[in-house]
N, C-alpha and C positions, 0 to 999 in steps of 0.2 A: 360419488355413488359407487358402491361395490358391485361386483359381478353377481348376477342372479344365482340363487341356489336352487337346486332341484332335489327333492327327496323321492326316492323310489321305494316302493313297498311290495313285498311278495303277495301274490294272489293265487289261490287254488285254481288251477286250470286243467283242461283236458285236451286230448288229441287222439287221433287214430293212427295206428301203425300202417304205413304205406308199404314199407319194405323192411325185412328183417334177415340178418345173417347171424352166424354164431358170434361175430364180433360187434356188430352195430345194429342200431334200429333207427329208421327214419320215420319221424312222427309229424303229421300235419295237424297243426293246432285247429281246434274248432273255430268256426267263424272265418276261415280263410285268413287267419292272423299271422301265419308264418310256418316255417318248417324247422324242426330240430333234428339233428343227427347226433346220437349219443352212443357211447359204448353200451353193449348189452349188460355189462356189469352194473349199470345204474338202475336196473329194474329189480325191484324187491321180489323175492320168491324164485321158485324154480319152474314157473310156467314156461312152456315152449312158446316163445313169442312168434306170432304169425300176423299176416296182413289182416286188418280188421279188429285187432285187439284195441280196446279203448284204455288209455292210460290216464292217470291223474297225478298231478305234481304241482309244485309251487314254481312260479316264474314271475318276473317283474319287467317293467320297462328297463331300457338300457341307458346308462348314463355315460357320456364321454367325459373322461377325466384327464387332466394335464399331468398329474403326478400319481402314478400307480404306486401302491404300497404292497407289502407282503400279505397276501390273502391266505386264509386258512381253509383248505378244501376238506377238512376232516369230516364234516357233516354230509359229504357226498359219498356215503357208504350205505349199504343195505342192511346193516346190523341193527337198525332200529326203525321206528316209523318214519315216514317221510317228514323232513323238516327243511325249511329254507336255509340255504347256504349262500353267503355273500362271496361272489367269485369275480374273476376278471378275465379279460381276453383282449384280442386285437381286432380291429376292423380290417377285414381282408378284401371286401368288395363293396362298392357303393355305386348305385345308379340313380336315375331320376325317381324311382319309386321305392327302392328297398336298400337294405344294407345287410351284410353278412359278417358275422363275428366268429373267429376261431377262439374257442374257450381254452384257457390256459390248462396246462397239465394233461393234455390229451383227452379232455372231456367232450370233444366233438365240436359241432358248429350250430349256430343259430342264425337263421335268415328271417328277417321281419321287415314290415313296411317302415319307411322312414319316420312315420309318426310315433314309432316305438322308441326312438332315440331322444333323450333329453340332453340338450346342449345349446349354448348360445353360439357355438362354433360351427363353421361349415364342415360337414362330414367329409373326411378324407381317409383313404386307405392308410393303415399304420397307426391310427389313433388308438390309445388305450381306452378300454371301457370297463364298466362294472355293472353287475346285475345280481339278482337272486335266482337261484335254481335249486331244485331238490332232486333226490332220487325219485323214482316213479313206481306207482302201484298199478297193477292190472285190475281193471274194474269189471269188464265183461268182454265178450267177443261178439262183434256184429258181423253178420253174413252180408258183407258189402264187397262187390268186386273192386279190386285195386284201382281200376280206371275211374271209379266214382269217388275215391278218397282224395 
């Protein structure tokens, strides 16, 4: 009997900006599903990103892979509408409840609950992973104090 296969699919998601600098943006996913920290350059448009901005983007579960291949990050640009891009990274932190991935090519980090990882393997730091992610669109600004995000 062969190893189990897992298929991941991108889903349109949203999150609120918790922190923003000229270089990076920290986004808390709706539903307390995790935190993304990405370069400011991944956000479509020239809106000055601030705490409370709601962003929309594609994201997927994360799959642990034994053999990573050459991934094409060309769709992670803001020259067109947001579209999912199949990307890779490395697991850099694991604990009883969550894992954190460093996205390849300097595209930031993703920290999500362990249930977001598809794998028959035990999660370990250094494992290669893949998932879908897209650039992000600003939807609206919510007047929420940062401490509530």
